[in-house]
N, C-alpha and C positions, 0 to 999 in steps of 0.2 A: 704514800705519805699520809700519816694520820693528821686529822684536824687538830689545831691548837685548842687547848681547853677553853671552853666558852665560845668557840667559833661556830657560827651557824653553818650547817650543811644542808644540802638540798638533794632529795632523791627524785630524779626525773626518769620517766619511762618512755619519753618521746624525744625527737631530735631537738626541739626547742626547750630551753630552760624555763620558758614561760608557760607553755601549753600544759595544762593539767597540774600546775603547781601554784603555790602561794607567793611566788617570787615578786610579782608586780605589787601586791599588797604590802609585802615586807619593805620593799624599796620605798614606796610612797610613804609608809608610816615613819620611815627614817629620813624623809626629806630629800631623797635621791631623785634627781631629774636626768642624770646622764649616766650611761653605762659604758664601760670599757670591756669589749668582748675579746676573749682569747680562746684558744682550744683547737680541737680537731673534731670533726672533719669539716673543711672549709665549705664543701658543697652540700653539707647536710646540717649538722648541729650548729655550727657557727652562723651560717646563713639564716637558718630558721630562727635562731635566737635573736639575731639582728632584726629580721623582719617583724617578729612578734613584739620585740621591744619598741619598735617604732609604732606599731599598731596600738600598743598600750600607752603611747604618749611620751616615751623616753627619747632623749637624744642618744643615738648609738654611735660608738666609735669602735671600729675594728683596729686592733693593735697589730700592725703590719708584720712584725717579726715574731709574733707570738701565736701565729695561726698556721696549722699544717694540714696535710692531706696525703693519702696514699697514692693518689693519681698525679703523675707529673703534669704540671701546668695548671692544675685545678686551683691552687692558691692564687696564682697571678690572675687568672681569669675571674674568679669569684671576687677578689678584692677590687679589680677594675669595675666589675658590674655593681658591686655594693656601693662603691664610691660614686658611681654615675647615677644610681637610682634610689638607694635606700638609706645610707648612712655615710659617715665620714671614715676615711682610712688615715691613720696617723702612725708615725714611728713610735717606738718605745720612748725615745728621748722626748718627743713632743708630748706624749702622754704623761711622763714624769714631770715635765715642766708645768703642764696643766694642773696636776695634782698639787705640786709645790705652790702654785699660784692660789689654789683654794685654801691651803693652810695659811698663806700670808694674808689673804682676805679675812679669814676667820680671826686671826690674831689682831688685825687692824680694827675689826668690828668690836672686839672686846675692850 
C-alpha cells in the first residue's frame, strides 16, 4: 500500500523504529508524548520499538489485536511481558476511545 500524499514515511534498517532514525525528534517536534505500536514481529520489531520508545521518554501502548508473529505463542508471551515490564497493552477499542478523547480535549480547549 502506497503512502497517502504528504504522509511521512520512515526507512528503518534495524528492528526498532527509533534506532538509527529521526523518529523520536519528529514526534517531539510535533508534541507527541504517547505512541501506539502495531506490527510484526512481536518478539523483534514491535518489542524493540516499544523498549526504545520508553527509553526515549514516550508512553508506549501495544495495540493488542494489531500485533503479529510467525511463531505460535510469541504474541501472547511478548504482550504479557511488555505489559508487565515495559509499556501498556490495550485493545483496539480502548486505543480508539483514547484517540477520540484526545480529539474531544482539543475541541474543548479551542
